N, C-alpha and C positions, 0 to 999 in steps of 0.2 A: 518486575515481571521476570520469571525465570525462563530459561530455555524449555523447562517443562510445559510452560504456559504457551508455547508458540509452535506453530505447524510450518514445516518446510513447504516451499512453493516453487514452481519454476514458471518463469515468465519470459516471454520473447519481446525484447525492446529494441529500439534502433540503437546501434552501437555508440554513436554519438552521445545519444541521451544517457545511456548507461556510463560513458566516460565522464560527462558533465556531473553526473549524480555522485559517482565516485570521488571526483575532485572536490565537490561540494561538502561531501562527508569528511574529508581530510581537513578542509578549511575551518569547519565547525567543530572538529575534534571528536566526530561521532562515527558510529558504523554505518555502513551503508543500509542496514536493516533499520537502524533507528531513524535514518532520514527518510526512508520509504514510509516507515510507520507513521512518523510525524506529517507527511504530506497527505497520506491517505486520511488520517484522522481530521486534518484541516479541510480536505476537500470534501469527504463523505457527509451526509447529514447526520445528526445525533442519533436518530432512530430510522430503522428500515421498516416499512409497512408493505407487505405483499398482500395484495386482494386477489382472491380467486374471481375470474371474469366468468359469467354465466353466459355461454355461447348458445344456448337455446332460445334465447329472446331475440 
């Protein structure tokens, strides 16, 4: 995946969590972006289904 295929995002996270994630990325020899992408892909379901709720019932 190239940089052109990605979107910049701003997140607010606990400073200690960010420090831990950065350190883990270094240990694994990958970027923080790669580490976060890997974690999200593992955590999220393969497909997301959004259903519209009918509130008139």
